[in-house]
HTML snippet that shows the backbone in 3Dmol.js (N, CA, C, O; Angstrom):
<script src="https://3Dmol.org/build/3Dmol-min.js"></script>
<div id="view" style="width:600px;height:400px;position:relative"></div>
<script>
const pdb = `
ATOM      1  N   MET A   1     -17.063 -35.784   5.890  1.00  0.00           N
ATOM      2  CA  MET A   1     -16.366 -35.165   4.948  1.00  0.00           C
ATOM      3  C   MET A   1     -15.075 -34.977   6.152  1.00  0.00           C
ATOM      4  O   MET A   1     -15.373 -35.029   7.345  1.00  0.00           O
ATOM      5  N   SER A   2     -13.916 -34.799   5.798  1.00  0.00           N
ATOM      6  CA  SER A   2     -12.572 -34.898   6.884  1.00  0.00           C
ATOM      7  C   SER A   2     -12.471 -33.430   6.732  1.00  0.00           C
ATOM      8  O   SER A   2     -12.956 -32.764   5.817  1.00  0.00           O
ATOM      9  N   LYS A   3     -11.705 -32.963   7.848  1.00  0.00           N
ATOM     10  CA  LYS A   3     -11.271 -31.590   8.148  1.00  0.00           C
ATOM     11  C   LYS A   3      -9.985 -31.326   7.296  1.00  0.00           C
ATOM     12  O   LYS A   3      -8.989 -32.047   7.232  1.00  0.00           O
ATOM     13  N   SER A   4     -10.204 -30.201   6.688  1.00  0.00           N
ATOM     14  CA  SER A   4      -8.806 -29.684   5.767  1.00  0.00           C
ATOM     15  C   SER A   4      -7.722 -29.003   6.974  1.00  0.00           C
ATOM     16  O   SER A   4      -7.983 -28.314   7.960  1.00  0.00           O
ATOM     17  N   ASN A   5      -6.747 -29.379   6.576  1.00  0.00           N
ATOM     18  CA  ASN A   5      -5.653 -28.730   7.306  1.00  0.00           C
ATOM     19  C   ASN A   5      -4.696 -27.581   6.687  1.00  0.00           C
ATOM     20  O   ASN A   5      -3.583 -27.167   7.013  1.00  0.00           O
ATOM     21  N   LEU A   6      -5.652 -27.224   5.600  1.00  0.00           N
ATOM     22  CA  LEU A   6      -5.024 -25.902   5.011  1.00  0.00           C
ATOM     23  C   LEU A   6      -5.356 -24.653   5.537  1.00  0.00           C
ATOM     24  O   LEU A   6      -6.519 -24.352   5.805  1.00  0.00           O
ATOM     25  N   HIS A   7      -4.368 -23.881   5.707  1.00  0.00           N
ATOM     26  CA  HIS A   7      -4.636 -22.537   6.387  1.00  0.00           C
ATOM     27  C   HIS A   7      -4.230 -21.247   5.322  1.00  0.00           C
ATOM     28  O   HIS A   7      -3.278 -21.562   4.609  1.00  0.00           O
ATOM     29  N   ALA A   8      -4.652 -20.133   5.117  1.00  0.00           N
ATOM     30  CA  ALA A   8      -4.178 -19.211   4.434  1.00  0.00           C
ATOM     31  C   ALA A   8      -3.089 -18.503   4.924  1.00  0.00           C
ATOM     32  O   ALA A   8      -3.182 -18.067   6.071  1.00  0.00           O
ATOM     33  N   LEU A   9      -1.961 -18.278   4.215  1.00  0.00           N
ATOM     34  CA  LEU A   9      -1.049 -17.445   4.959  1.00  0.00           C
ATOM     35  C   LEU A   9      -0.889 -16.117   4.616  1.00  0.00           C
ATOM     36  O   LEU A   9      -0.988 -15.856   3.417  1.00  0.00           O
ATOM     37  N   SER A  10      -0.649 -15.150   5.445  1.00  0.00           N
ATOM     38  CA  SER A  10      -0.870 -13.939   5.182  1.00  0.00           C
ATOM     39  C   SER A  10       0.574 -13.290   4.414  1.00  0.00           C
ATOM     40  O   SER A  10       1.739 -13.566   4.700  1.00  0.00           O
ATOM     41  N   GLN A  11       0.090 -12.378   3.393  1.00  0.00           N
ATOM     42  CA  GLN A  11       1.269 -11.804   2.780  1.00  0.00           C
ATOM     43  C   GLN A  11       2.107 -10.536   3.581  1.00  0.00           C
ATOM     44  O   GLN A  11       1.505  -9.476   3.745  1.00  0.00           O
ATOM     45  N   PRO A  12       3.189 -10.648   3.959  1.00  0.00           N
ATOM     46  CA  PRO A  12       3.655  -9.351   4.614  1.00  0.00           C
ATOM     47  C   PRO A  12       3.987  -8.227   3.842  1.00  0.00           C
ATOM     48  O   PRO A  12       4.577  -8.230   2.761  1.00  0.00           O
ATOM     49  N   GLU A  13       3.508  -7.136   4.563  1.00  0.00           N
ATOM     50  CA  GLU A  13       3.577  -5.953   3.737  1.00  0.00           C
ATOM     51  C   GLU A  13       5.212  -5.253   3.928  1.00  0.00           C
ATOM     52  O   GLU A  13       6.002  -5.141   4.865  1.00  0.00           O
ATOM     53  N   VAL A  14       5.197  -4.971   2.855  1.00  0.00           N
ATOM     54  CA  VAL A  14       6.850  -4.463   2.593  1.00  0.00           C
ATOM     55  C   VAL A  14       6.718  -2.744   2.599  1.00  0.00           C
ATOM     56  O   VAL A  14       6.370  -2.061   1.636  1.00  0.00           O
ATOM     57  N   ALA A  15       7.050  -2.310   3.797  1.00  0.00           N
ATOM     58  CA  ALA A  15       6.843  -0.751   4.434  1.00  0.00           C
ATOM     59  C   ALA A  15       8.039   0.155   3.860  1.00  0.00           C
ATOM     60  O   ALA A  15       8.117   1.363   4.084  1.00  0.00           O
ATOM     61  N   THR A  16       9.016  -0.618   3.047  1.00  0.00           N
ATOM     62  CA  THR A  16      10.323   0.048   2.848  1.00  0.00           C
ATOM     63  C   THR A  16      10.318   0.481   1.372  1.00  0.00           C
ATOM     64  O   THR A  16       9.565  -0.017   0.535  1.00  0.00           O
ATOM     65  N   THR A  17      11.393   1.640   1.068  1.00  0.00           N
ATOM     66  CA  THR A  17      11.258   1.831  -0.629  1.00  0.00           C
ATOM     67  C   THR A  17      12.667   2.054  -0.519  1.00  0.00           C
ATOM     68  O   THR A  17      13.200   3.140  -0.749  1.00  0.00           O
ATOM     69  N   ASP A  18      13.310   0.933  -0.136  1.00  0.00           N
ATOM     70  CA  ASP A  18      14.476   0.237  -0.437  1.00  0.00           C
ATOM     71  C   ASP A  18      14.836   0.073  -2.076  1.00  0.00           C
ATOM     72  O   ASP A  18      14.273  -0.838  -2.681  1.00  0.00           O
ATOM     73  N   PRO A  19      15.619   0.810  -2.676  1.00  0.00           N
ATOM     74  CA  PRO A  19      15.612   0.904  -4.413  1.00  0.00           C
ATOM     75  C   PRO A  19      16.210  -0.609  -4.583  1.00  0.00           C
ATOM     76  O   PRO A  19      15.727  -1.228  -5.531  1.00  0.00           O
ATOM     77  N   LEU A  20      17.284  -1.359  -3.726  1.00  0.00           N
ATOM     78  CA  LEU A  20      17.467  -2.476  -4.071  1.00  0.00           C
ATOM     79  C   LEU A  20      16.508  -3.772  -4.132  1.00  0.00           C
ATOM     80  O   LEU A  20      16.660  -4.837  -4.732  1.00  0.00           O
ATOM     81  N   HIS A  21      15.624  -3.380  -3.427  1.00  0.00           N
ATOM     82  CA  HIS A  21      14.579  -4.151  -3.091  1.00  0.00           C
ATOM     83  C   HIS A  21      13.602  -4.091  -3.975  1.00  0.00           C
ATOM     84  O   HIS A  21      12.961  -5.112  -4.225  1.00  0.00           O
ATOM     85  N   GLU A  22      13.323  -2.904  -4.591  1.00  0.00           N
ATOM     86  CA  GLU A  22      12.117  -2.572  -5.751  1.00  0.00           C
ATOM     87  C   GLU A  22      12.827  -3.236  -6.962  1.00  0.00           C
ATOM     88  O   GLU A  22      12.112  -3.890  -7.721  1.00  0.00           O
ATOM     89  N   LEU A  23      14.254  -3.133  -7.245  1.00  0.00           N
ATOM     90  CA  LEU A  23      14.801  -3.499  -8.222  1.00  0.00           C
ATOM     91  C   LEU A  23      14.667  -5.464  -8.359  1.00  0.00           C
ATOM     92  O   LEU A  23      14.349  -6.204  -9.290  1.00  0.00           O
ATOM     93  N   ILE A  24      14.971  -5.642  -7.335  1.00  0.00           N
ATOM     94  CA  ILE A  24      14.958  -7.058  -7.296  1.00  0.00           C
ATOM     95  C   ILE A  24      13.514  -7.633  -7.554  1.00  0.00           C
ATOM     96  O   ILE A  24      13.275  -8.469  -8.426  1.00  0.00           O
ATOM     97  N   ARG A  25      12.471  -7.030  -6.602  1.00  0.00           N
ATOM     98  CA  ARG A  25      10.914  -7.370  -6.881  1.00  0.00           C
ATOM     99  C   ARG A  25      10.603  -7.252  -8.580  1.00  0.00           C
ATOM    100  O   ARG A  25      10.050  -8.131  -9.241  1.00  0.00           O
ATOM    101  N   GLN A  26      11.139  -5.854  -9.136  1.00  0.00           N
ATOM    102  CA  GLN A  26      10.601  -5.822 -10.530  1.00  0.00           C
ATOM    103  C   GLN A  26      11.358  -6.881 -11.561  1.00  0.00           C
ATOM    104  O   GLN A  26      10.834  -7.158 -12.640  1.00  0.00           O
ATOM    105  N   GLY A  27      12.466  -7.382 -11.204  1.00  0.00           N
ATOM    106  CA  GLY A  27      13.314  -8.385 -11.949  1.00  0.00           C
ATOM    107  C   GLY A  27      12.678  -9.548 -11.825  1.00  0.00           C
ATOM    108  O   GLY A  27      12.586 -10.285 -12.807  1.00  0.00           O
ATOM    109  N   ALA A  28      11.993  -9.996 -10.276  1.00  0.00           N
ATOM    110  CA  ALA A  28      11.249 -11.100 -10.565  1.00  0.00           C
ATOM    111  C   ALA A  28      10.152 -10.952 -11.172  1.00  0.00           C
ATOM    112  O   ALA A  28       9.811 -11.748 -12.047  1.00  0.00           O
ATOM    113  N   ARG A  29       9.452  -9.976 -10.839  1.00  0.00           N
ATOM    114  CA  ARG A  29       8.027 -10.013 -11.854  1.00  0.00           C
ATOM    115  C   ARG A  29       8.459 -10.106 -13.592  1.00  0.00           C
ATOM    116  O   ARG A  29       7.754 -10.693 -14.413  1.00  0.00           O
ATOM    117  N   ASP A  30       9.499  -9.540 -13.861  1.00  0.00           N
ATOM    118  CA  ASP A  30       9.848  -9.531 -15.314  1.00  0.00           C
ATOM    119  C   ASP A  30      10.038 -11.059 -15.920  1.00  0.00           C
ATOM    120  O   ASP A  30       9.670 -11.440 -17.031  1.00  0.00           O
ATOM    121  N   LEU A  31      10.749 -11.880 -14.837  1.00  0.00           N
ATOM    122  CA  LEU A  31      11.104 -13.241 -15.119  1.00  0.00           C
ATOM    123  C   LEU A  31       9.875 -13.906 -15.176  1.00  0.00           C
ATOM    124  O   LEU A  31       9.717 -14.762 -16.046  1.00  0.00           O
ATOM    125  N   ILE A  32       8.682 -13.561 -14.122  1.00  0.00           N
ATOM    126  CA  ILE A  32       7.638 -14.482 -14.169  1.00  0.00           C
ATOM    127  C   ILE A  32       6.993 -13.766 -15.323  1.00  0.00           C
ATOM    128  O   ILE A  32       6.236 -14.674 -15.667  1.00  0.00           O
ATOM    129  N   ALA A  33       6.774 -12.894 -16.077  1.00  0.00           N
ATOM    130  CA  ALA A  33       6.179 -12.658 -17.311  1.00  0.00           C
ATOM    131  C   ALA A  33       6.636 -13.321 -18.502  1.00  0.00           C
ATOM    132  O   ALA A  33       5.896 -13.727 -19.399  1.00  0.00           O
ATOM    133  N   LYS A  34       7.926 -13.415 -18.470  1.00  0.00           N
ATOM    134  CA  LYS A  34       8.772 -14.075 -19.579  1.00  0.00           C
ATOM    135  C   LYS A  34       8.570 -15.501 -19.643  1.00  0.00           C
ATOM    136  O   LYS A  34       8.553 -15.938 -20.794  1.00  0.00           O
ATOM    137  N   ALA A  35       8.406 -16.383 -18.678  1.00  0.00           N
ATOM    138  CA  ALA A  35       8.243 -17.583 -18.174  1.00  0.00           C
ATOM    139  C   ALA A  35       6.691 -17.736 -18.608  1.00  0.00           C
ATOM    140  O   ALA A  35       6.373 -18.732 -19.259  1.00  0.00           O
ATOM    141  N   VAL A  36       5.849 -16.897 -18.307  1.00  0.00           N
ATOM    142  CA  VAL A  36       4.504 -17.466 -18.516  1.00  0.00           C
ATOM    143  C   VAL A  36       4.378 -17.017 -20.035  1.00  0.00           C
ATOM    144  O   VAL A  36       3.490 -17.656 -20.599  1.00  0.00           O
ATOM    145  N   GLU A  37       5.021 -16.090 -20.861  1.00  0.00           N
ATOM    146  CA  GLU A  37       4.827 -15.831 -22.266  1.00  0.00           C
ATOM    147  C   GLU A  37       5.384 -16.834 -23.056  1.00  0.00           C
ATOM    148  O   GLU A  37       4.882 -17.085 -24.152  1.00  0.00           O
ATOM    149  N   PHE A  38       6.424 -17.484 -22.614  1.00  0.00           N
ATOM    150  CA  PHE A  38       7.349 -18.400 -23.160  1.00  0.00           C
ATOM    151  C   PHE A  38       6.168 -19.705 -22.784  1.00  0.00           C
ATOM    152  O   PHE A  38       5.664 -20.205 -23.789  1.00  0.00           O
ATOM    153  N   GLY A  39       5.870 -20.072 -21.918  1.00  0.00           N
ATOM    154  CA  GLY A  39       4.845 -21.291 -21.370  1.00  0.00           C
ATOM    155  C   GLY A  39       3.766 -21.316 -22.677  1.00  0.00           C
ATOM    156  O   GLY A  39       3.648 -22.291 -23.420  1.00  0.00           O
ATOM    157  N   ALA A  40       3.061 -20.150 -22.804  1.00  0.00           N
ATOM    158  CA  ALA A  40       2.105 -19.881 -23.467  1.00  0.00           C
ATOM    159  C   ALA A  40       2.213 -19.956 -25.117  1.00  0.00           C
ATOM    160  O   ALA A  40       1.278 -20.310 -25.836  1.00  0.00           O
ATOM    161  N   SER A  41       3.471 -19.575 -25.569  1.00  0.00           N
ATOM    162  CA  SER A  41       3.743 -19.510 -26.714  1.00  0.00           C
ATOM    163  C   SER A  41       4.119 -20.992 -27.238  1.00  0.00           C
ATOM    164  O   SER A  41       3.796 -21.458 -28.331  1.00  0.00           O
ATOM    165  N   GLY A  42       4.920 -21.675 -26.161  1.00  0.00           N
ATOM    166  CA  GLY A  42       5.344 -22.999 -26.371  1.00  0.00           C
ATOM    167  C   GLY A  42       3.748 -23.975 -26.395  1.00  0.00           C
ATOM    168  O   GLY A  42       3.430 -24.819 -27.232  1.00  0.00           O
ATOM    169  N   LEU A  43       3.165 -23.636 -25.514  1.00  0.00           N
ATOM    170  CA  LEU A  43       1.574 -24.501 -25.835  1.00  0.00           C
ATOM    171  C   LEU A  43       0.844 -24.162 -27.082  1.00  0.00           C
ATOM    172  O   LEU A  43       0.114 -24.978 -27.644  1.00  0.00           O
ATOM    173  N   ALA A  44       1.038 -22.992 -27.500  1.00  0.00           N
ATOM    174  CA  ALA A  44       0.326 -22.687 -28.682  1.00  0.00           C
ATOM    175  C   ALA A  44       0.582 -23.108 -29.838  1.00  0.00           C
ATOM    176  O   ALA A  44      -0.262 -23.467 -30.659  1.00  0.00           O
ATOM    177  N   GLU A  45       2.125 -23.091 -30.034  1.00  0.00           N
ATOM    178  CA  GLU A  45       2.561 -23.730 -31.399  1.00  0.00           C
ATOM    179  C   GLU A  45       2.201 -25.226 -31.847  1.00  0.00           C
ATOM    180  O   GLU A  45       1.988 -25.539 -33.018  1.00  0.00           O
ATOM    181  N   PRO A  46       2.171 -25.909 -31.007  1.00  0.00           N
ATOM    182  CA  PRO A  46       2.076 -27.413 -31.503  1.00  0.00           C
ATOM    183  C   PRO A  46      -0.143 -27.141 -31.995  1.00  0.00           C
ATOM    184  O   PRO A  46      -0.798 -27.565 -32.946  1.00  0.00           O
ATOM    185  N   VAL A  47      -0.432 -26.516 -31.117  1.00  0.00           N
ATOM    186  CA  VAL A  47      -2.155 -26.420 -31.552  1.00  0.00           C
ATOM    187  C   VAL A  47      -2.261 -25.859 -32.906  1.00  0.00           C
ATOM    188  O   VAL A  47      -3.060 -26.213 -33.773  1.00  0.00           O
ATOM    189  N   CYS A  48      -1.336 -24.916 -32.990  1.00  0.00           N
ATOM    190  CA  CYS A  48      -1.539 -23.970 -34.329  1.00  0.00           C
ATOM    191  C   CYS A  48      -1.189 -24.923 -35.589  1.00  0.00           C
ATOM    192  O   CYS A  48      -1.851 -24.790 -36.618  1.00  0.00           O
ATOM    193  N   ARG A  49      -0.090 -25.943 -35.511  1.00  0.00           N
ATOM    194  CA  ARG A  49       0.149 -26.711 -36.347  1.00  0.00           C
ATOM    195  C   ARG A  49      -0.990 -27.837 -36.822  1.00  0.00           C
ATOM    196  O   ARG A  49      -1.279 -28.315 -37.919  1.00  0.00           O
ATOM    197  N   CYS A  50      -1.481 -28.025 -35.507  1.00  0.00           N
ATOM    198  CA  CYS A  50      -2.476 -29.100 -35.879  1.00  0.00           C
ATOM    199  C   CYS A  50      -3.610 -28.755 -36.779  1.00  0.00           C
ATOM    200  O   CYS A  50      -4.146 -29.500 -37.601  1.00  0.00           O
ATOM    201  N   PHE A  51      -3.942 -27.327 -36.460  1.00  0.00           N
ATOM    202  CA  PHE A  51      -5.200 -26.757 -37.232  1.00  0.00           C
ATOM    203  C   PHE A  51      -4.601 -26.301 -38.631  1.00  0.00           C
ATOM    204  O   PHE A  51      -5.435 -26.183 -39.529  1.00  0.00           O
ATOM    205  N   ASN A  52      -3.211 -26.014 -38.962  1.00  0.00           N
ATOM    206  CA  ASN A  52      -2.666 -25.815 -40.262  1.00  0.00           C
ATOM    207  C   ASN A  52      -2.219 -26.906 -40.962  1.00  0.00           C
ATOM    208  O   ASN A  52      -1.379 -26.656 -41.827  1.00  0.00           O
ATOM    209  N   THR A  53      -2.623 -28.287 -40.794  1.00  0.00           N
ATOM    210  CA  THR A  53      -2.141 -29.150 -41.480  1.00  0.00           C
ATOM    211  C   THR A  53      -3.244 -29.933 -42.288  1.00  0.00           C
ATOM    212  O   THR A  53      -2.922 -30.851 -43.041  1.00  0.00           O
TER     213      THR A  53
END
`;
const viewer = $3Dmol.createViewer("view");
viewer.addModel(pdb, "pdb");
viewer.setStyle({}, {cartoon: {color: "spectrum"}});
viewer.zoomTo();
viewer.render();
</script>
């Protein structure tokens, strides 16, 4: 078996309580949640149509 060249990356810990930083992080979380929701609904619609025919 060949050696893997993948290495885990550490996540930097944010020790600041900067309001702008928190606002940006929350906005990013909201966008990701909406994208996941949109993607899931987009996948579910054709499946539902298949079973409703």
